[in-house]
C-alpha positions in Angstrom: 8.2 -34.1 12.9 9.1 -36.4 10.1 12.6 -35.9 8.8 11.1 -35.3 5.2 8.7 -32.4 6.6 11.5 -30.9 8.3 13.4 -30.8 4.9 10.8 -29.2 2.9 10.4 -26.2 5.1 14.0 -26.2 5.8 13.9 -25.5 1.6 11.0 -23.2 1.8 12.7 -21.1 4.5 16.3 -20.6 2.6 15.3 -20.6 -0.8 11.5 -18.9 -1.0 11.5 -18.6 -4.8 11.4 -22.7 -5.2 8.3 -23.4 -4.0 7.7 -26.8 -2.5 4.8 -28.9 -2.3 2.6 -28.3 0.8 0.3 -26.1 2.5 2.4 -24.7 5.4 4.7 -21.7 4.5 7.3 -21.0 7.7 9.4 -17.8 7.4 11.6 -16.3 10.3 12.1 -12.3 10.3 14.8 -11.0 12.6 14.2 -7.2 12.6 17.8 -6.2 13.2 19.6 -2.7 12.6 22.3 -2.9 9.4 24.7 -0.3 8.2 24.1 0.4 4.6 25.3 2.9 2.1 23.2 4.8 -0.4 23.7 8.7 -1.5 27.1 8.6 -0.7 26.4 8.0 2.8 26.4 5.5 5.5 23.7 5.0 8.0 22.1 2.3 10.3 18.7 1.3 9.5 15.9 -1.0 10.7 15.8 -4.1 8.2 14.4 -7.8 8.3 16.9 -10.1 8.0 19.8 -7.2 7.7 18.2 -6.9 4.0 16.8 -3.4 2.2 14.5 -4.4 1.1 13.2 -7.3 2.7 13.3 -10.6 1.8 10.4 -11.3 -0.9 7.9 -14.2 0.5 6.2 -16.6 -1.7 3.5 -19.0 -1.1 0.3 -20.2 -2.9 -3.5 -19.9 -2.8 -5.1 -21.6 0.1 -1.5 -22.1 1.8 -1.1 -21.4 5.6 1.7 -18.8 6.1 3.5 -18.5 9.6 5.9 -15.8 10.0 7.8 -15.3 13.2 8.9 -11.7 13.9 11.9 -11.6 16.4 12.4 -7.8 17.1 16.1 -7.1 18.0 15.6 -3.5 17.5 15.0 -0.3 20.5 11.8 0.4 18.6 8.7 -1.2 18.6 7.5 -3.2 15.9 4.6 -4.9 13.8 4.4 -6.0 10.5 1.5 -5.8 8.1 0.4 -8.1 5.3 -0.9 -5.4 3.1 -3.9 -6.6 0.9 -4.2 -10.0 2.6 -7.8 -10.5 3.0 -7.1 -12.0 6.8 -10.4 -13.6 6.9 -11.4 -14.1 10.6 -7.5 -13.3 11.5 -7.6 -9.9 12.2 -4.9 -11.0 14.7 -2.4 -11.2 12.0 -3.4 -7.9 9.8 -0.3 -6.1 12.0 -1.2 -2.3 12.3 0.1 -1.2 15.7 -2.6 -0.5 18.4 -5.3 -1.4 15.7 -5.4 -5.1 15.6 -2.4 -5.9 17.9 -0.2 -4.0 20.5 3.5 -3.8 18.9 6.0 -6.3 19.4 8.5 -4.7 22.0 12.0 -4.9 21.9 13.1 -8.2 23.0 10.2 -10.0 22.0 8.5 -12.2 19.2 5.0 -12.7 17.9 4.1 -15.3 15.0 1.9 -13.9 12.4 -0.6 -16.9 11.2 -2.7 -16.7 8.5 -4.4 -18.7 5.3 -4.5 -17.2 1.6 -7.9 -17.9 0.6 -9.3 -16.8 -3.1 -6.3 -14.8 -3.5 -3.2 -14.7 -6.2 -1.1 -12.4 -7.4 1.2 -9.9 -6.1 1.1 -7.9 -2.6 3.3 -6.1 -0.1 4.4 -6.5 3.3 5.9 -3.9 5.4 6.1 -2.2 9.3 2.8 -0.7 10.1 4.1 1.6 12.7 6.0 4.8 13.4 7.8 5.5 10.0 9.7 2.0 9.9 8.4 1.3 6.8 10.7 3.1 4.6 13.1 0.5 5.1 11.2 -2.4 6.5 9.1 -3.9 3.6 9.3 -6.6 0.9 7.3 -8.4 -1.7 4.9 -10.9 -1.2 4.3 -13.1 -4.2 0.7 -15.5 -4.0 1.2 -18.0 -7.0 -1.9 -19.7 -8.2 -3.0 -23.4 -7.0 -0.9 -25.9 -8.7 -2.2 -26.4 -12.0 -3.8 -23.2 -12.1 -2.5 -21.3 -15.4 -2.2 -17.6 -15.7 -5.3 -15.9 -17.3 -2.6 -14.4 -20.0 0.3 -15.9 -21.5 2.7 -17.6 -19.5 6.1 -15.4 -18.8 9.5 -16.9 -19.5 10.6 -15.3 -15.9 9.1 -13.4 -13.4 10.7 -10.2 -11.5 9.8 -8.6 -8.2 10.5 -4.7 -8.4 10.2 -2.2 -5.6 9.7 1.3 -5.9 10.8 3.1 -2.6 12.3 6.4 -1.0 15.3 7.0 0.7 16.3 9.4 3.3 20.0 10.5 4.6 18.6 11.3 7.7 16.8 9.0 10.0 13.0 9.0 9.2 11.9 8.7 13.0 13.7 11.7 13.4 12.3 13.6 10.2 9.0 13.2 11.6 9.5 13.8 15.1 11.1 17.0 14.2 8.2 17.9 12.0 5.5 17.1 14.6 7.2 19.4 17.0 7.1 22.5 14.7 3.7 21.7 13.1 5.2 21.9 9.9 5.3 19.4 6.7 8.6 16.9 7.1 11.4 17.2 5.0 10.8 14.9 1.6 13.1 12.2 0.6 16.3 12.4 -0.6 15.9 10.1 -3.7 13.4 7.3 -5.1 14.8 3.9 -5.5 14.4 0.9 -7.6 15.1 -2.2 -5.7 17.0 -0.1 -2.9 19.1 1.8 -5.2 18.7 5.3 -7.2 20.0 3.8 -10.1 22.9 4.3 -12.6 22.5 8.0 -13.2 22.7 9.0 -9.7 26.3 10.0 -8.7 26.5 7.2 -5.8 25.0 4.6 -8.1 27.9 2.3 -7.3 27.9 2.8 -3.3 26.3 -0.2 -1.4 25.8 -2.3 -4.7 24.8 -2.2 -8.3 21.6 -1.0 -9.3 18.7 -3.0 -10.9 19.6 -4.5 -14.1 16.9 -6.7 -15.6 18.7 -9.0 -17.8 16.4 -10.4 -20.8 16.9 -12.3 -24.1 15.3 -11.1 -27.6 11.9 -12.6 -28.1 11.2 -13.8 -24.5 8.3 -12.3 -22.5 8.7 -11.0 -18.7 6.6 -10.7 -15.9 7.5 -7.2 -13.7 5.6 -7.6 -10.4 5.8 -3.6 -9.3 5.2 -2.3 -5.8 5.2 0.9 -4.6 6.5 0.8 -1.2 7.5 4.4 -0.8 6.6 6.3 2.1 4.6 9.9 0.8 4.7 9.7 -3.3 2.9 8.7 -6.0 5.0 7.3 -8.8 5.2 7.0 -12.7 6.8 3.9 -13.9 8.3 3.2 -17.5 10.7 1.5 -19.8 12.5 3.2 -22.5 11.4 1.7 -26.0 8.9 -0.8 -24.3 5.3 -1.0 -24.0 3.9 -2.7 -21.0 0.5 -5.1 -20.9 -1.2 -4.6 -17.6 -2.4 -8.2 -16.3 -3.2 -7.8 -12.5 -3.2 -5.0 -9.9 -3.5 -5.7 -6.1 -3.4 -9.4 -6.5 -6.6 -9.3 -8.9 -6.8 -9.9 -12.6 -7.6 -7.2 -14.9 -8.7 -6.9 -18.6 -5.1 -6.7 -20.5 -4.2 -3.6 -21.8 -0.9 -2.1 -23.4 0.8 1.1 -22.4 3.5 3.1 -21.8 3.6 4.5 -18.3 2.2 3.4 -15.3 0.8 5.0 -12.3 1.3 3.4 -8.7 0.6 4.6 -5.6 1.9 4.0 -2.3 0.6 0.2 -1.1 -0.4 -0.5 -4.7 1.0 -3.3 -7.0 1.0 -4.0 -10.7 1.6 -7.0 -12.8 2.9 -6.2 -16.2 4.2 -8.3 -19.1 7.4 -6.8 -20.6 8.0 -8.1 -24.3 11.6 -8.4 -25.3 11.2 -7.2 -28.9 13.8 -4.6 -29.2 17.4 -4.6 -30.9 20.0 -5.6 -28.7 21.0 -3.0 -26.0 20.2 -1.2 -22.9 17.1 0.6 -22.1 16.3 2.7 -19.4 13.5 1.9 -16.4 12.4 5.1 -14.6 10.2 5.8 -11.5 9.4 9.2 -11.2 7.0 11.2 -8.6 3.2 12.6 -9.6 1.8 15.3 -7.8 -0.9 17.5 -9.6 -1.1 20.1 -6.7 1.3 22.7 -5.5 2.9 20.0 -2.4 6.8 20.0 -2.0 7.9 16.5 -3.4 11.1 14.6 -3.7 11.9 15.0 -7.8 14.5 12.8 -8.2 14.1 10.1 -10.7 14.9 6.3 -9.8 16.6 4.4 -12.8 17.3 1.1 -13.9 17.9 -0.6 -16.7 16.8 -3.7 -19.4 19.9 -5.4 -20.8 19.6 -7.3 -23.7 21.9 -10.7 -23.7 24.7 -10.4 -25.8 24.9 -6.5 -25.2 28.4 -5.1 -24.2 28.6 -3.2 -21.2 29.8 -0.3 -23.0 26.9 0.2 -25.0 25.0 3.5 -24.7 22.0 3.2 -22.9 18.6 4.2 -24.7 16.8 7.0 -22.7 13.4 8.2 -21.8 11.9 11.1 -20.3 9.3 10.1 -17.4 6.2 12.2 -17.7 6.2 15.9 -16.0 5.7 15.8 -12.4 2.1 17.2 -12.7 1.1 15.2 -15.6 -2.3 14.5 -14.5 -3.4 13.4 -18.3 -1.0 10.4 -17.8 -2.0 9.4 -14.7 -5.7 9.2 -15.7 -5.1 7.6 -19.1 -3.6 4.7 -16.8 -6.5 4.4 -14.3 -9.2 5.1 -16.4 -8.0 1.9 -18.5 -8.2 -0.4 -15.7 -10.8 -2.8 -15.5 -11.8 -6.4 -13.8 -11.0 -9.4 -15.9 -14.8 -10.3 -15.0 -14.6 -13.8 -16.6 -16.7 -17.1 -15.8 -13.8 -18.2 -13.5 -13.0 -14.4 -11.9 -16.4 -12.6 -11.8 -16.5 -9.5 -10.8 -19.2 -9.7 -7.9 -20.0 -6.0 -7.6 -22.7 -5.4 -4.8 -25.7 -3.8 -6.5 -27.5 -3.6 -3.2 -26.1 -1.1 -0.9 -27.0 -1.0 2.6 -25.1 1.6 3.8 -24.0 5.1 1.5 -21.2 6.9 3.4 -19.4 9.8 2.3 -15.8 10.4 3.6 -14.2 13.9 3.2 -10.4 13.5 3.2 -8.2 16.4 3.5 -5.9 18.3 5.7 -6.6 21.2 8.1 -5.2 23.3 10.9 -5.2 23.1 14.7 -4.1 25.7 17.4 -0.5 24.8 18.7 0.8 27.5 20.8 4.1 25.4 21.0 4.7 25.3 17.3 6.5 27.3 14.9 3.4 29.4 13.3 1.5 28.9 16.7 -0.8 25.8 14.6 -0.1 22.5 13.4 -1.1 20.7 10.2 -3.2 18.3 10.5 -5.3 15.3 8.5 -8.7 14.6 9.1 -11.5 11.8 7.7 -15.0 13.8 7.9 -13.1 16.4 9.8 -12.0 13.8 12.8 -8.4 13.7 13.5 -8.3 10.1 14.9 -6.1 9.6 17.8 -4.5 6.3 18.2 -5.1 4.4 21.3 -2.7 2.7 24.0 -4.6 -0.1 24.0 -5.4 -2.9 20.6 -8.9 -1.9 19.1 -9.3 -5.2 17.8 -8.8 -6.7 21.5 -11.2 -4.0 23.2 -13.4 -5.0 20.7 -13.0 -9.0 21.4 -13.0 -8.9 24.7 -15.9 -5.8 25.4 -13.6 -3.2 26.9 -14.8 -0.2 27.5 -13.3 3.4 27.0 -10.9 2.6 24.4 -13.1 3.8 21.2 -16.8 5.0 20.6 -18.5 4.1 17.5 -20.0 7.2 16.5 -17.7 8.1 13.7 -19.6 10.1 11.1 -21.1 8.5 8.1 -21.3 12.1 6.0 -19.4 15.0 6.7 -20.4 17.0 9.5 -20.5 20.5 7.7 -21.5 20.9 4.3 -19.3 23.3 2.2 -17.0 23.5 -1.6 -15.1 20.3 -0.8 -13.2 20.5 -3.6 -12.3 24.3 -3.6 -11.6 27.2 -1.5 -13.2 30.5 -3.1 -13.6 33.0 -0.7 -16.6 32.1 1.8 -16.9 28.8 1.1 -14.4 26.8 3.4 -15.7 26.8 7.4 -14.6 29.5 9.3 -13.0 27.3 11.7 -10.5 24.9 9.9 -9.7 23.2 13.2 -10.4 19.4 13.4 -12.4 17.3 16.2 -9.9 14.7 17.8 -11.1 11.0 18.5 -10.6 7.8 18.4 -14.3 7.0 16.7 -15.0 3.9 14.8 -17.9 3.1 12.4 -20.0 -0.1 13.0 -20.9 -2.1 10.1 -23.4 -5.6 10.8 -21.7 -8.6 9.3 -22.7 -9.0 5.5 -23.6 -5.7 5.2 -23.0 -3.9 1.7 -21.3 -0.5 1.4 -20.7 2.2 -0.9 -17.8 4.9 0.2 -17.5 7.8 -1.5 -13.8 9.3 -0.6 -14.0 12.9 -1.4 -10.6 15.2 -1.2 -11.0 18.8 0.1 -8.9 21.8 -0.4 -9.1 23.5 2.6 -5.4 24.0 2.7 -4.8 22.4 -1.0 -6.1 19.8 -3.0 -4.1 16.6 -2.9 -4.2 13.4 -4.1 -4.6 10.4 -1.6 -4.0 6.8 -1.7 -6.4 5.4 0.8 -5.8 1.4 1.8 -8.8 -0.6 3.3 -7.6 -3.6 5.8 -9.5 -6.9 5.7 -11.2 -6.2 2.3 -10.9 -5.7 -1.4 -13.4 -3.7 -3.1 -14.3 -2.5 -6.4 -13.7 1.4 -7.8 -17.1 2.3 -9.6 -16.4 5.5 -10.4 -14.5 8.7 -9.7 -14.5 12.4 -11.1 -13.4 15.7 -10.3 -15.0 18.3 -8.1 -17.8 17.8 -5.5 -19.3 14.2 -5.7 -23.2 14.8 -7.2 -25.1 11.8 -5.8 -27.8 12.6 -8.2 -25.4 12.8 -11.3 -22.2 10.8 -10.6 -24.4 7.9 -9.5 -26.1 7.5 -13.5 -22.4 6.7 -14.8 -21.2 4.0 -12.3 -19.5 0.9 -13.4 -21.4 -1.8 -11.9 -20.2 -4.3 -14.6 -16.4 -4.7 -14.6 -14.8 -2.0 -12.3 -11.3 -2.7 -11.2 -10.5 -4.6 -8.1 -8.2 -3.2 -5.7 -7.1 -2.8 -2.1 -5.7 0.9 -2.2 -7.3 3.4 -4.7 -6.0 7.0 -5.2 -8.5 10.0 -4.7 -7.7 12.5 -7.2 -6.9 15.9 -6.1 -9.6 18.0 -6.0 -12.0 15.0 -7.0 -13.5 12.2 -5.5 -13.4 8.3 -5.9 -16.8 5.9 -5.1 -15.8 2.2 -4.0 -18.0 -0.7 -2.8 -17.2 -3.7 -0.5 -19.0 -6.6 1.5 -18.4 -6.4 5.1 -18.3 -10.2 5.2 -14.9 -10.2 7.5 -15.5 -9.9 11.2 -12.7 -7.5 13.1 -11.2 -3.9 13.4 -10.7 -3.1 10.1 -8.2 0.5 9.5 -8.9 2.4 6.9 -6.0 5.2 6.3 -4.4 7.4 3.8 -1.0 5.1 2.6 1.0 8.9 2.3 2.5 8.1 5.5 2.8 11.8 6.3 -1.0 12.1 6.4 -1.7 9.0 8.4 1.1 10.5 10.9 -1.4 13.8 11.2 -4.5 11.8 11.7 -5.9 10.8 8.2 -7.2 7.5 9.6 -10.4 5.6 10.8 -11.6 2.3 11.0 -14.3 0.1 10.7 -15.9 -2.6 13.3 -17.6 -5.5 11.7 -19.6 -7.8 13.7 -19.8 -11.4 13.7 -22.5 -13.4 11.7 -23.9 -16.3 12.7 -22.2 -19.5 13.8 -18.0 -19.9 14.4 -17.4 -19.8 10.3 -18.6 -16.3 10.4 -16.8 -15.1 13.6 -13.6 -13.3 14.6 -11.2 -16.5 16.0 -10.0 -16.5 19.4 -6.5 -14.4 19.8 -3.4 -16.6 19.7 -1.4 -17.5 22.6 1.6 -15.1 22.1 -0.5 -12.0 21.3 1.8 -9.1 22.3 0.5 -7.0 25.3 0.4 -3.2 25.6 
């Protein structure tokens, strides 16, 4: 390798924020244990390169990205590049036992993918067990060189990662809950860039809280990521409005609002103009949950500091929305629209080949060894997904039988009053079916998928993530989806384009996408507890015609089961 190439790659690795010319980005992730202090306690956590949150990766549209992941901990590990389309490169997608077998202790694997037709903010995180609680970071995709943002260029940008923190080991938390058949303990705090903030009694432990330094009159872009395990979060800055310009690495029609809602797995880019008098202004991240489900109700905080402000100055406070502020959440969600410009059109499928209705929700299965003789489970169309012990993508590629079936139901097997539970309307038997069942799609098929919340136990919000594709949210509403009436209200002109979408409590969300990416693609709730309980399935998309429409062969270092 030429010496100048080695220098460029070294600079890109050591200083990822300083993007260098070149089409290849090399990173190395060492997965290691690290003692860290939060909430007045010290515990070892799984980290990437000893950092929590992990390092932010930077690349440009059309770059080839290679990340060598070396596992130095006792757990198996995989990394998912959340929202990256992975066109024909499903081997690099990352969900354990879906597209790959995990990287075992002492082993390594190089994720190799090209970023095609995407720019903006995404995230990466562990996709096995509950390790993404601490193994996560930002993924910033800059536009091609010479291509400007379709909004005023900010003077500075910052990645802001929202998360959760447990005093206990998260693997112990979920293992104890699964043995008991009960819901796991909620987290002990929310965090912003790894810290609970200045209002926490332990804010000085383990380093300082986030301080966003600003200069009066300048414009700042916040790349906000929700990396929390189990909670949708409101985000607010005292005394300032935020102009939304992008979600999930897709540009939106700009709009100004004072409170954002970001579900786990989602990202939102906003412009903040420093147009207030000098001082300190509180940033808050607080939970949203409008159903009777236990959540961590702690508010994480950070501060905006204007230049020239004394450290002793009082902080301008703000009250976060109430936990059940559905109207605040809907105000944000209903304001989102695709940019739909000549350069960035909203290519919504108008013809639909597959019309699917998936119920998503919780249920109860018998469990003689559990505390109450039953176990809380979760399901899609009454199927609780059983994780295989061999990667589904490998089974599909090599035609290995006995790993999965392709008989996942395209509609609920039992029709009932999905969004409520008045007497006599819920199924008499609340038990779910178990199985590793996939839904088969031909290459380039167009899909309309309605995600319907159920209230068998209680209605609840569900942030649903689809791997391998972006989709358009063409409609949403409360109650049971009515195909005849609700379809008339679909937005087929400029619906927001995303990779993770919230299904409202007691309601439904409709999305459309084109199955133009061959492989096996996971669809699951991004509340980790629901995924653990079985609220997940996968699509298997066939190859098209020729090599450019076919899954590439697996890499030589693909981990084995």
